[in-house]
PDBQT receptor file of N, H, CA, C and O in Angstrom, charges set to zero:
ATOM      1  N   MET A   1     -29.739  91.216  38.353  1.00  0.00    +0.000 N 
ATOM      2  CA  MET A   1     -29.797  92.418  39.155  1.00  0.00    +0.000 C 
ATOM      3  C   MET A   1     -28.947  93.538  38.571  1.00  0.00    +0.000 C 
ATOM      4  O   MET A   1     -29.382  94.689  38.553  1.00  0.00    +0.000 OA
ATOM      5  N   THR A   2     -27.765  93.233  38.101  1.00  0.00    +0.000 N 
ATOM      6  H   THR A   2     -27.411  92.298  38.115  1.00  0.00    +0.000 HD
ATOM      7  CA  THR A   2     -26.895  94.278  37.568  1.00  0.00    +0.000 C 
ATOM      8  C   THR A   2     -27.343  94.745  36.190  1.00  0.00    +0.000 C 
ATOM      9  O   THR A   2     -26.841  95.752  35.691  1.00  0.00    +0.000 OA
ATOM     10  N   ASP A   3     -28.285  94.029  35.561  1.00  0.00    +0.000 N 
ATOM     11  H   ASP A   3     -28.694  93.211  35.966  1.00  0.00    +0.000 HD
ATOM     12  CA  ASP A   3     -28.765  94.439  34.246  1.00  0.00    +0.000 C 
ATOM     13  C   ASP A   3     -29.495  95.771  34.292  1.00  0.00    +0.000 C 
ATOM     14  O   ASP A   3     -29.523  96.497  33.298  1.00  0.00    +0.000 OA
ATOM     15  N   ASP A   4     -30.082  96.096  35.424  1.00  0.00    +0.000 N 
ATOM     16  H   ASP A   4     -30.059  95.506  36.231  1.00  0.00    +0.000 HD
ATOM     17  CA  ASP A   4     -30.814  97.355  35.509  1.00  0.00    +0.000 C 
ATOM     18  C   ASP A   4     -29.999  98.460  36.178  1.00  0.00    +0.000 C 
ATOM     19  O   ASP A   4     -30.553  99.483  36.580  1.00  0.00    +0.000 OA
ATOM     20  N   LEU A   5     -28.690  98.258  36.298  1.00  0.00    +0.000 N 
ATOM     21  H   LEU A   5     -28.239  97.427  35.972  1.00  0.00    +0.000 HD
ATOM     22  CA  LEU A   5     -27.806  99.283  36.862  1.00  0.00    +0.000 C 
ATOM     23  C   LEU A   5     -27.042  99.983  35.743  1.00  0.00    +0.000 C 
ATOM     24  O   LEU A   5     -26.497  99.340  34.845  1.00  0.00    +0.000 OA
ATOM     25  N   PHE A   6     -27.012 101.304  35.814  1.00  0.00    +0.000 N 
ATOM     26  H   PHE A   6     -27.454 101.826  36.543  1.00  0.00    +0.000 HD
ATOM     27  CA  PHE A   6     -26.295 102.094  34.821  1.00  0.00    +0.000 C 
ATOM     28  C   PHE A   6     -25.238 102.926  35.528  1.00  0.00    +0.000 C 
ATOM     29  O   PHE A   6     -25.490 103.482  36.597  1.00  0.00    +0.000 OA
ATOM     30  N   ASP A   7     -24.053 103.011  34.930  1.00  0.00    +0.000 N 
ATOM     31  H   ASP A   7     -23.848 102.559  34.062  1.00  0.00    +0.000 HD
ATOM     32  CA  ASP A   7     -23.035 103.878  35.517  1.00  0.00    +0.000 C 
ATOM     33  C   ASP A   7     -23.366 105.333  35.158  1.00  0.00    +0.000 C 
ATOM     34  O   ASP A   7     -24.348 105.598  34.464  1.00  0.00    +0.000 OA
ATOM     35  N   GLU A   8     -22.560 106.247  35.625  1.00  0.00    +0.000 N 
ATOM     36  H   GLU A   8     -21.762 106.031  36.189  1.00  0.00    +0.000 HD
ATOM     37  CA  GLU A   8     -22.855 107.669  35.447  1.00  0.00    +0.000 C 
ATOM     38  C   GLU A   8     -22.939 108.065  33.974  1.00  0.00    +0.000 C 
ATOM     39  O   GLU A   8     -23.828 108.827  33.593  1.00  0.00    +0.000 OA
ATOM     40  N   ASP A   9     -22.037 107.566  33.151  1.00  0.00    +0.000 N 
ATOM     41  H   ASP A   9     -21.315 106.947  33.461  1.00  0.00    +0.000 HD
ATOM     42  CA  ASP A   9     -22.054 107.909  31.727  1.00  0.00    +0.000 C 
ATOM     43  C   ASP A   9     -23.313 107.394  31.043  1.00  0.00    +0.000 C 
ATOM     44  O   ASP A   9     -23.927 108.103  30.245  1.00  0.00    +0.000 OA
ATOM     45  N   GLU A  10     -23.697 106.158  31.356  1.00  0.00    +0.000 N 
ATOM     46  H   GLU A  10     -23.199 105.582  32.004  1.00  0.00    +0.000 HD
ATOM     47  CA  GLU A  10     -24.901 105.580  30.758  1.00  0.00    +0.000 C 
ATOM     48  C   GLU A  10     -26.152 106.328  31.212  1.00  0.00    +0.000 C 
ATOM     49  O   GLU A  10     -27.043 106.609  30.410  1.00  0.00    +0.000 OA
ATOM     50  N   ALA A  11     -26.212 106.646  32.496  1.00  0.00    +0.000 N 
ATOM     51  H   ALA A  11     -25.488 106.418  33.148  1.00  0.00    +0.000 HD
ATOM     52  CA  ALA A  11     -27.364 107.376  33.033  1.00  0.00    +0.000 C 
ATOM     53  C   ALA A  11     -27.454 108.767  32.408  1.00  0.00    +0.000 C 
ATOM     54  O   ALA A  11     -28.547 109.241  32.099  1.00  0.00    +0.000 OA
ATOM     55  N   ALA A  12     -26.325 109.411  32.224  1.00  0.00    +0.000 N 
ATOM     56  H   ALA A  12     -25.436 109.027  32.475  1.00  0.00    +0.000 HD
ATOM     57  CA  ALA A  12     -26.313 110.740  31.612  1.00  0.00    +0.000 C 
ATOM     58  C   ALA A  12     -26.866 110.685  30.190  1.00  0.00    +0.000 C 
ATOM     59  O   ALA A  12     -27.598 111.584  29.777  1.00  0.00    +0.000 OA
ATOM     60  N   LYS A  13     -26.528 109.651  29.449  1.00  0.00    +0.000 N 
ATOM     61  H   LYS A  13     -25.933 108.921  29.785  1.00  0.00    +0.000 HD
ATOM     62  CA  LYS A  13     -27.058 109.504  28.088  1.00  0.00    +0.000 C 
ATOM     63  C   LYS A  13     -28.568 109.317  28.115  1.00  0.00    +0.000 C 
ATOM     64  O   LYS A  13     -29.285 109.902  27.304  1.00  0.00    +0.000 OA
ATOM     65  N   ILE A  14     -29.049 108.507  29.043  1.00  0.00    +0.000 N 
ATOM     66  H   ILE A  14     -28.466 108.032  29.703  1.00  0.00    +0.000 HD
ATOM     67  CA  ILE A  14     -30.488 108.267  29.153  1.00  0.00    +0.000 C 
ATOM     68  C   ILE A  14     -31.222 109.565  29.480  1.00  0.00    +0.000 C 
ATOM     69  O   ILE A  14     -32.287 109.839  28.927  1.00  0.00    +0.000 OA
ATOM     70  N   LEU A  15     -30.647 110.359  30.380  1.00  0.00    +0.000 N 
ATOM     71  H   LEU A  15     -29.782 110.136  30.829  1.00  0.00    +0.000 HD
ATOM     72  CA  LEU A  15     -31.273 111.611  30.806  1.00  0.00    +0.000 C 
ATOM     73  C   LEU A  15     -30.957 112.781  29.870  1.00  0.00    +0.000 C 
ATOM     74  O   LEU A  15     -31.486 113.880  30.036  1.00  0.00    +0.000 OA
ATOM     75  N   ARG A  16     -30.094 112.534  28.890  1.00  0.00    +0.000 N 
ATOM     76  H   ARG A  16     -29.664 111.642  28.755  1.00  0.00    +0.000 HD
ATOM     77  CA  ARG A  16     -29.663 113.559  27.935  1.00  0.00    +0.000 C 
ATOM     78  C   ARG A  16     -29.018 114.752  28.647  1.00  0.00    +0.000 C 
ATOM     79  O   ARG A  16     -29.301 115.916  28.365  1.00  0.00    +0.000 OA
ATOM     80  N   GLN A  17     -28.147 114.400  29.575  1.00  0.00    +0.000 N 
ATOM     81  H   GLN A  17     -27.916 113.454  29.804  1.00  0.00    +0.000 HD
ATOM     82  CA  GLN A  17     -27.387 115.389  30.336  1.00  0.00    +0.000 C 
ATOM     83  C   GLN A  17     -25.909 115.005  30.267  1.00  0.00    +0.000 C 
ATOM     84  O   GLN A  17     -25.566 113.903  29.840  1.00  0.00    +0.000 OA
ATOM     85  N   LYS A  18     -25.056 115.906  30.683  1.00  0.00    +0.000 N 
ATOM     86  H   LYS A  18     -25.335 116.802  31.030  1.00  0.00    +0.000 HD
ATOM     87  CA  LYS A  18     -23.636 115.591  30.778  1.00  0.00    +0.000 C 
ATOM     88  C   LYS A  18     -23.384 114.876  32.102  1.00  0.00    +0.000 C 
ATOM     89  O   LYS A  18     -24.082 115.139  33.081  1.00  0.00    +0.000 OA
ATOM     90  N   PRO A  19     -22.398 113.973  32.150  1.00  0.00    +0.000 N 
ATOM     91  CA  PRO A  19     -22.076 113.300  33.409  1.00  0.00    +0.000 C 
ATOM     92  C   PRO A  19     -21.786 114.294  34.535  1.00  0.00    +0.000 C 
ATOM     93  O   PRO A  19     -22.121 114.035  35.692  1.00  0.00    +0.000 OA
ATOM     94  N   ARG A  20     -21.175 115.413  34.207  1.00  0.00    +0.000 N 
ATOM     95  H   ARG A  20     -20.903 115.623  33.267  1.00  0.00    +0.000 HD
ATOM     96  CA  ARG A  20     -20.875 116.433  35.224  1.00  0.00    +0.000 C 
ATOM     97  C   ARG A  20     -22.161 116.969  35.861  1.00  0.00    +0.000 C 
ATOM     98  O   ARG A  20     -22.178 117.292  37.049  1.00  0.00    +0.000 OA
ATOM     99  N   THR A  21     -23.224 117.062  35.081  1.00  0.00    +0.000 N 
ATOM    100  H   THR A  21     -23.211 116.799  34.116  1.00  0.00    +0.000 HD
ATOM    101  CA  THR A  21     -24.509 117.524  35.619  1.00  0.00    +0.000 C 
ATOM    102  C   THR A  21     -25.003 116.572  36.696  1.00  0.00    +0.000 C 
ATOM    103  O   THR A  21     -25.500 117.012  37.732  1.00  0.00    +0.000 OA
ATOM    104  N   LEU A  22     -24.872 115.273  36.461  1.00  0.00    +0.000 N 
ATOM    105  H   LEU A  22     -24.468 114.915  35.618  1.00  0.00    +0.000 HD
ATOM    106  CA  LEU A  22     -25.286 114.291  37.460  1.00  0.00    +0.000 C 
ATOM    107  C   LEU A  22     -24.442 114.420  38.724  1.00  0.00    +0.000 C 
ATOM    108  O   LEU A  22     -24.952 114.262  39.833  1.00  0.00    +0.000 OA
ATOM    109  N   THR A  23     -23.155 114.707  38.559  1.00  0.00    +0.000 N 
ATOM    110  H   THR A  23     -22.740 114.836  37.658  1.00  0.00    +0.000 HD
ATOM    111  CA  THR A  23     -22.273 114.913  39.711  1.00  0.00    +0.000 C 
ATOM    112  C   THR A  23     -22.747 116.109  40.537  1.00  0.00    +0.000 C 
ATOM    113  O   THR A  23     -22.812 116.040  41.764  1.00  0.00    +0.000 OA
ATOM    114  N   VAL A  24     -23.073 117.190  39.862  1.00  0.00    +0.000 N 
ATOM    115  H   VAL A  24     -23.021 117.247  38.865  1.00  0.00    +0.000 HD
ATOM    116  CA  VAL A  24     -23.559 118.392  40.554  1.00  0.00    +0.000 C 
ATOM    117  C   VAL A  24     -24.883 118.094  41.246  1.00  0.00    +0.000 C 
ATOM    118  O   VAL A  24     -25.083 118.482  42.397  1.00  0.00    +0.000 OA
ATOM    119  N   TRP A  25     -25.786 117.411  40.555  1.00  0.00    +0.000 N 
ATOM    120  H   TRP A  25     -25.624 117.096  39.620  1.00  0.00    +0.000 HD
ATOM    121  CA  TRP A  25     -27.074 117.063  41.155  1.00  0.00    +0.000 C 
ATOM    122  C   TRP A  25     -26.879 116.257  42.438  1.00  0.00    +0.000 C 
ATOM    123  O   TRP A  25     -27.544 116.509  43.443  1.00  0.00    +0.000 OA
ATOM    124  N   ARG A  26     -25.959 115.282  42.399  1.00  0.00    +0.000 N 
ATOM    125  H   ARG A  26     -25.418 115.077  41.583  1.00  0.00    +0.000 HD
ATOM    126  CA  ARG A  26     -25.722 114.466  43.593  1.00  0.00    +0.000 C 
ATOM    127  C   ARG A  26     -25.225 115.317  44.750  1.00  0.00    +0.000 C 
ATOM    128  O   ARG A  26     -25.657 115.136  45.888  1.00  0.00    +0.000 OA
ATOM    129  N   SER A  27     -24.321 116.241  44.465  1.00  0.00    +0.000 N 
ATOM    130  H   SER A  27     -23.970 116.388  43.540  1.00  0.00    +0.000 HD
ATOM    131  CA  SER A  27     -23.741 117.052  45.543  1.00  0.00    +0.000 C 
ATOM    132  C   SER A  27     -24.716 118.089  46.089  1.00  0.00    +0.000 C 
ATOM    133  O   SER A  27     -24.525 118.596  47.194  1.00  0.00    +0.000 OA
ATOM    134  N   THR A  28     -25.759 118.409  45.324  1.00  0.00    +0.000 N 
ATOM    135  H   THR A  28     -25.914 117.998  44.426  1.00  0.00    +0.000 HD
ATOM    136  CA  THR A  28     -26.740 119.404  45.772  1.00  0.00    +0.000 C 
ATOM    137  C   THR A  28     -28.063 118.777  46.185  1.00  0.00    +0.000 C 
ATOM    138  O   THR A  28     -29.016 119.486  46.507  1.00  0.00    +0.000 OA
ATOM    139  N   GLY A  29     -28.124 117.455  46.179  1.00  0.00    +0.000 N 
ATOM    140  H   GLY A  29     -27.350 116.878  45.918  1.00  0.00    +0.000 HD
ATOM    141  CA  GLY A  29     -29.340 116.769  46.617  1.00  0.00    +0.000 C 
ATOM    142  C   GLY A  29     -30.452 116.755  45.591  1.00  0.00    +0.000 C 
ATOM    143  O   GLY A  29     -31.613 116.545  45.941  1.00  0.00    +0.000 OA
ATOM    144  N   LYS A  30     -30.118 116.976  44.334  1.00  0.00    +0.000 N 
ATOM    145  H   LYS A  30     -29.175 117.147  44.049  1.00  0.00    +0.000 HD
ATOM    146  CA  LYS A  30     -31.113 116.965  43.258  1.00  0.00    +0.000 C 
ATOM    147  C   LYS A  30     -30.909 115.710  42.418  1.00  0.00    +0.000 C 
ATOM    148  O   LYS A  30     -30.007 114.914  42.676  1.00  0.00    +0.000 OA
ATOM    149  N   GLY A  31     -31.748 115.548  41.424  1.00  0.00    +0.000 N 
ATOM    150  H   GLY A  31     -32.482 116.195  41.214  1.00  0.00    +0.000 HD
ATOM    151  CA  GLY A  31     -31.588 114.450  40.485  1.00  0.00    +0.000 C 
ATOM    152  C   GLY A  31     -32.125 113.138  41.003  1.00  0.00    +0.000 C 
ATOM    153  O   GLY A  31     -32.756 113.083  42.058  1.00  0.00    +0.000 OA
ATOM    154  N   PRO A  32     -31.869 112.072  40.247  1.00  0.00    +0.000 N 
ATOM    155  CA  PRO A  32     -32.393 110.755  40.616  1.00  0.00    +0.000 C 
ATOM    156  C   PRO A  32     -31.632 110.127  41.784  1.00  0.00    +0.000 C 
ATOM    157  O   PRO A  32     -30.497 110.499  42.084  1.00  0.00    +0.000 OA
ATOM    158  N   ARG A  33     -32.289 109.168  42.428  1.00  0.00    +0.000 N 
ATOM    159  H   ARG A  33     -33.210 108.866  42.184  1.00  0.00    +0.000 HD
ATOM    160  CA  ARG A  33     -31.612 108.382  43.474  1.00  0.00    +0.000 C 
ATOM    161  C   ARG A  33     -30.419 107.677  42.847  1.00  0.00    +0.000 C 
ATOM    162  O   ARG A  33     -30.393 107.445  41.638  1.00  0.00    +0.000 OA
ATOM    163  N   PHE A  34     -29.438 107.340  43.665  1.00  0.00    +0.000 N 
ATOM    164  H   PHE A  34     -29.459 107.528  44.647  1.00  0.00    +0.000 HD
ATOM    165  CA  PHE A  34     -28.257 106.647  43.159  1.00  0.00    +0.000 C 
ATOM    166  C   PHE A  34     -27.729 105.687  44.207  1.00  0.00    +0.000 C 
ATOM    167  O   PHE A  34     -28.087 105.750  45.383  1.00  0.00    +0.000 OA
ATOM    168  N   LEU A  35     -26.878 104.809  43.747  1.00  0.00    +0.000 N 
ATOM    169  H   LEU A  35     -26.587 104.758  42.791  1.00  0.00    +0.000 HD
ATOM    170  CA  LEU A  35     -26.250 103.796  44.585  1.00  0.00    +0.000 C 
ATOM    171  C   LEU A  35     -24.746 104.021  44.498  1.00  0.00    +0.000 C 
ATOM    172  O   LEU A  35     -24.204 104.158  43.400  1.00  0.00    +0.000 OA
ATOM    173  N   LYS A  36     -24.072 104.061  45.629  1.00  0.00    +0.000 N 
ATOM    174  H   LYS A  36     -24.511 103.950  46.521  1.00  0.00    +0.000 HD
ATOM    175  CA  LYS A  36     -22.630 104.282  45.630  1.00  0.00    +0.000 C 
ATOM    176  C   LYS A  36     -21.940 103.052  46.199  1.00  0.00    +0.000 C 
ATOM    177  O   LYS A  36     -22.200 102.646  47.331  1.00  0.00    +0.000 OA
ATOM    178  N   LEU A  37     -21.066 102.473  45.404  1.00  0.00    +0.000 N 
ATOM    179  H   LEU A  37     -20.855 102.803  44.484  1.00  0.00    +0.000 HD
ATOM    180  CA  LEU A  37     -20.271 101.318  45.816  1.00  0.00    +0.000 C 
ATOM    181  C   LEU A  37     -18.809 101.733  45.754  1.00  0.00    +0.000 C 
ATOM    182  O   LEU A  37     -18.208 101.781  44.681  1.00  0.00    +0.000 OA
ATOM    183  N   GLY A  38     -18.253 102.027  46.904  1.00  0.00    +0.000 N 
ATOM    184  H   GLY A  38     -18.741 101.987  47.776  1.00  0.00    +0.000 HD
ATOM    185  CA  GLY A  38     -16.895 102.564  46.926  1.00  0.00    +0.000 C 
ATOM    186  C   GLY A  38     -16.913 103.943  46.288  1.00  0.00    +0.000 C 
ATOM    187  O   GLY A  38     -17.640 104.831  46.733  1.00  0.00    +0.000 OA
ATOM    188  N   ARG A  39     -16.119 104.118  45.254  1.00  0.00    +0.000 N 
ATOM    189  H   ARG A  39     -15.529 103.397  44.892  1.00  0.00    +0.000 HD
ATOM    190  CA  ARG A  39     -16.098 105.392  44.531  1.00  0.00    +0.000 C 
ATOM    191  C   ARG A  39     -17.032 105.395  43.330  1.00  0.00    +0.000 C 
ATOM    192  O   ARG A  39     -17.262 106.437  42.716  1.00  0.00    +0.000 OA
ATOM    193  N   ARG A  40     -17.561 104.241  43.002  1.00  0.00    +0.000 N 
ATOM    194  H   ARG A  40     -17.374 103.394  43.500  1.00  0.00    +0.000 HD
ATOM    195  CA  ARG A  40     -18.406 104.125  41.806  1.00  0.00    +0.000 C 
ATOM    196  C   ARG A  40     -19.858 104.446  42.123  1.00  0.00    +0.000 C 
ATOM    197  O   ARG A  40     -20.370 104.108  43.190  1.00  0.00    +0.000 OA
ATOM    198  N   VAL A  41     -20.506 105.102  41.177  1.00  0.00    +0.000 N 
ATOM    199  H   VAL A  41     -20.091 105.376  40.310  1.00  0.00    +0.000 HD
ATOM    200  CA  VAL A  41     -21.902 105.504  41.322  1.00  0.00    +0.000 C 
ATOM    201  C   VAL A  41     -22.727 104.790  40.261  1.00  0.00    +0.000 C 
ATOM    202  O   VAL A  41     -22.330 104.700  39.099  1.00  0.00    +0.000 OA
ATOM    203  N   PHE A  42     -23.882 104.284  40.682  1.00  0.00    +0.000 N 
ATOM    204  H   PHE A  42     -24.205 104.357  41.626  1.00  0.00    +0.000 HD
ATOM    205  CA  PHE A  42     -24.786 103.594  39.768  1.00  0.00    +0.000 C 
ATOM    206  C   PHE A  42     -26.201 104.110  39.955  1.00  0.00    +0.000 C 
ATOM    207  O   PHE A  42     -26.570 104.624  41.011  1.00  0.00    +0.000 OA
ATOM    208  N   TYR A  43     -26.969 103.957  38.907  1.00  0.00    +0.000 N 
ATOM    209  H   TYR A  43     -26.670 103.539  38.049  1.00  0.00    +0.000 HD
ATOM    210  CA  TYR A  43     -28.380 104.333  38.922  1.00  0.00    +0.000 C 
ATOM    211  C   TYR A  43     -29.191 103.134  38.456  1.00  0.00    +0.000 C 
ATOM    212  O   TYR A  43     -28.813 102.460  37.498  1.00  0.00    +0.000 OA
ATOM    213  N   ARG A  44     -30.303 102.866  39.127  1.00  0.00    +0.000 N 
ATOM    214  H   ARG A  44     -30.611 103.413  39.905  1.00  0.00    +0.000 HD
ATOM    215  CA  ARG A  44     -31.215 101.817  38.687  1.00  0.00    +0.000 C 
ATOM    216  C   ARG A  44     -32.134 102.400  37.616  1.00  0.00    +0.000 C 
ATOM    217  O   ARG A  44     -32.501 103.575  37.652  1.00  0.00    +0.000 OA
ATOM    218  N   LYS A  45     -32.490 101.547  36.669  1.00  0.00    +0.000 N 
ATOM    219  H   LYS A  45     -32.193 100.593  36.640  1.00  0.00    +0.000 HD
ATOM    220  CA  LYS A  45     -33.380 101.973  35.591  1.00  0.00    +0.000 C 
ATOM    221  C   LYS A  45     -34.670 102.561  36.163  1.00  0.00    +0.000 C 
ATOM    222  O   LYS A  45     -35.160 103.583  35.683  1.00  0.00    +0.000 OA
ATOM    223  N   GLU A  46     -35.211 101.914  37.181  1.00  0.00    +0.000 N 
ATOM    224  H   GLU A  46     -34.813 101.084  37.571  1.00  0.00    +0.000 HD
ATOM    225  CA  GLU A  46     -36.449 102.368  37.822  1.00  0.00    +0.000 C 
ATOM    226  C   GLU A  46     -36.296 103.779  38.390  1.00  0.00    +0.000 C 
ATOM    227  O   GLU A  46     -37.219 104.587  38.291  1.00  0.00    +0.000 OA
ATOM    228  N   TRP A  47     -35.139 104.082  38.984  1.00  0.00    +0.000 N 
ATOM    229  H   TRP A  47     -34.389 103.426  39.064  1.00  0.00    +0.000 HD
ATOM    230  CA  TRP A  47     -34.910 105.397  39.577  1.00  0.00    +0.000 C 
ATOM    231  C   TRP A  47     -34.833 106.477  38.500  1.00  0.00    +0.000 C 
ATOM    232  O   TRP A  47     -35.321 107.590  38.691  1.00  0.00    +0.000 OA
ATOM    233  N   LEU A  48     -34.216 106.138  37.368  1.00  0.00    +0.000 N 
ATOM    234  H   LEU A  48     -33.819 105.234  37.213  1.00  0.00    +0.000 HD
ATOM    235  CA  LEU A  48     -34.138 107.099  36.265  1.00  0.00    +0.000 C 
ATOM    236  C   LEU A  48     -35.526 107.373  35.701  1.00  0.00    +0.000 C 
ATOM    237  O   LEU A  48     -35.872 108.517  35.405  1.00  0.00    +0.000 OA
ATOM    238  N   THR A  49     -36.316 106.314  35.557  1.00  0.00    +0.000 N 
ATOM    239  H   THR A  49     -36.035 105.385  35.798  1.00  0.00    +0.000 HD
ATOM    240  CA  THR A  49     -37.686 106.455  35.059  1.00  0.00    +0.000 C 
ATOM    241  C   THR A  49     -38.524 107.295  36.015  1.00  0.00    +0.000 C 
ATOM    242  O   THR A  49     -39.268 108.175  35.584  1.00  0.00    +0.000 OA
ATOM    243  N   ASP A  50     -38.404 107.025  37.307  1.00  0.00    +0.000 N 
ATOM    244  H   ASP A  50     -37.800 106.310  37.658  1.00  0.00    +0.000 HD
ATOM    245  CA  ASP A  50     -39.142 107.799  38.312  1.00  0.00    +0.000 C 
ATOM    246  C   ASP A  50     -38.742 109.276  38.270  1.00  0.00    +0.000 C 
ATOM    247  O   ASP A  50     -39.594 110.160  38.366  1.00  0.00    +0.000 OA
ATOM    248  N   PHE A  51     -37.453 109.532  38.126  1.00  0.00    +0.000 N 
ATOM    249  H   PHE A  51     -36.761 108.815  38.048  1.00  0.00    +0.000 HD
ATOM    250  CA  PHE A  51     -36.979 110.913  38.071  1.00  0.00    +0.000 C 
ATOM    251  C   PHE A  51     -37.534 111.630  36.846  1.00  0.00    +0.000 C 
ATOM    252  O   PHE A  51     -37.975 112.775  36.940  1.00  0.00    +0.000 OA
ATOM    253  N   LEU A  52     -37.511 110.958  35.699  1.00  0.00    +0.000 N 
ATOM    254  H   LEU A  52     -37.152 110.028  35.623  1.00  0.00    +0.000 HD
ATOM    255  CA  LEU A  52     -38.049 111.571  34.487  1.00  0.00    +0.000 C 
ATOM    256  C   LEU A  52     -39.530 111.901  34.645  1.00  0.00    +0.000 C 
ATOM    257  O   LEU A  52     -40.003 112.919  34.141  1.00  0.00    +0.000 OA
ATOM    258  N   ALA A  53     -40.251 111.045  35.341  1.00  0.00    +0.000 N 
ATOM    259  H   ALA A  53     -39.867 110.217  35.751  1.00  0.00    +0.000 HD
ATOM    260  CA  ALA A  53     -41.680 111.290  35.566  1.00  0.00    +0.000 C 
ATOM    261  C   ALA A  53     -41.901 112.560  36.386  1.00  0.00    +0.000 C 
ATOM    262  O   ALA A  53     -42.897 113.257  36.194  1.00  0.00    +0.000 OA
ATOM    263  N   THR A  54     -40.979 112.863  37.294  1.00  0.00    +0.000 N 
ATOM    264  H   THR A  54     -40.170 112.297  37.450  1.00  0.00    +0.000 HD
ATOM    265  CA  THR A  54     -41.127 114.081  38.104  1.00  0.00    +0.000 C 
ATOM    266  C   THR A  54     -40.832 115.339  37.290  1.00  0.00    +0.000 C 
ATOM    267  O   THR A  54     -41.158 116.447  37.718  1.00  0.00    +0.000 OA
ATOM    268  N   CYS A  55     -40.222 115.173  36.130  1.00  0.00    +0.000 N 
ATOM    269  H   CYS A  55     -39.957 114.273  35.783  1.00  0.00    +0.000 HD
ATOM    270  CA  CYS A  55     -39.880 116.317  35.284  1.00  0.00    +0.000 C 
ATOM    271  C   CYS A  55     -40.984 116.647  34.278  1.00  0.00    +0.000 C 
ATOM    272  O   CYS A  55     -40.897 117.644  33.560  1.00  0.00    +0.000 OA
ATOM    273  N   GLU A  56     -42.008 115.817  34.231  1.00  0.00    +0.000 N 
ATOM    274  H   GLU A  56     -42.078 115.008  34.814  1.00  0.00    +0.000 HD
ATOM    275  CA  GLU A  56     -43.093 116.046  33.274  1.00  0.00    +0.000 C 
ATOM    276  C   GLU A  56     -43.833 117.337  33.606  1.00  0.00    +0.000 C 
ATOM    277  O   GLU A  56     -44.049 117.674  34.770  1.00  0.00    +0.000 OA
ATOM    278  N   VAL A  57     -44.211 118.041  32.558  1.00  0.00    +0.000 N 
ATOM    279  H   VAL A  57     -44.037 117.767  31.612  1.00  0.00    +0.000 HD
ATOM    280  CA  VAL A  57     -44.967 119.279  32.706  1.00  0.00    +0.000 C 
ATOM    281  C   VAL A  57     -46.259 119.142  31.913  1.00  0.00    +0.000 C 
ATOM    282  O   VAL A  57     -46.236 118.761  30.743  1.00  0.00    +0.000 OA
ATOM    283  N   ASP A  58     -47.375 119.450  32.543  1.00  0.00    +0.000 N 
ATOM    284  H   ASP A  58     -47.393 119.759  33.494  1.00  0.00    +0.000 HD
ATOM    285  CA  ASP A  58     -48.673 119.430  31.878  1.00  0.00    +0.000 C 
ATOM    286  C   ASP A  58     -48.959 120.851  31.398  1.00  0.00    +0.000 C 
ATOM    287  O   ASP A  58     -49.251 121.728  32.212  1.00  0.00    +0.000 OA
ATOM    288  N   PRO A  59     -48.880 121.090  30.083  1.00  0.00    +0.000 N 
ATOM    289  CA  PRO A  59     -49.065 122.457  29.591  1.00  0.00    +0.000 C 
ATOM    290  C   PRO A  59     -50.456 123.021  29.873  1.00  0.00    +0.000 C 
ATOM    291  O   PRO A  59     -50.622 124.239  29.944  1.00  0.00    +0.000 OA
ATOM    292  N   SER A  60     -51.441 122.169  30.031  1.00  0.00    +0.000 N 
ATOM    293  H   SER A  60     -51.306 121.180  29.973  1.00  0.00    +0.000 HD
ATOM    294  CA  SER A  60     -52.793 122.664  30.301  1.00  0.00    +0.000 C 
ATOM    295  C   SER A  60     -52.955 123.127  31.748  1.00  0.00    +0.000 C 
ATOM    296  O   SER A  60     -53.943 123.778  32.088  1.00  0.00    +0.000 OA
ATOM    297  N   ALA A  61     -51.987 122.793  32.595  1.00  0.00    +0.000 N 
ATOM    298  H   ALA A  61     -51.184 122.265  32.319  1.00  0.00    +0.000 HD
ATOM    299  CA  ALA A  61     -52.060 123.171  34.009  1.00  0.00    +0.000 C 
ATOM    300  C   ALA A  61     -51.522 124.580  34.260  1.00  0.00    +0.000 C 
ATOM    301  O   ALA A  61     -51.561 125.066  35.390  1.00  0.00    +0.000 OA
ATOM    302  N   ARG A  62     -51.033 125.218  33.238  1.00  0.00    +0.000 N 
ATOM    303  H   ARG A  62     -51.001 124.822  32.320  1.00  0.00    +0.000 HD
ATOM    304  CA  ARG A  62     -50.439 126.557  33.398  1.00  0.00    +0.000 C 
ATOM    305  C   ARG A  62     -51.462 127.618  33.546  1.00  0.00    +0.000 C 
ATOM    306  O   ARG A  62     -51.118 128.791  33.688  1.00  0.00    +0.000 OA
TER     307      ARG A  62
């Protein structure tokens, strides 16, 4: 189960963002779903994949 959990730094690398960006996204209700255990924040691989899918742009749809 913990194999598919990424901490904030790992998730930021996957999303090619800075960890601070993920912090801002969480506080503004944007970005991928996350899991909070105490003060620690984790992201499931599935949630990161789902979030990336929502960022896709179809250039022919413009």
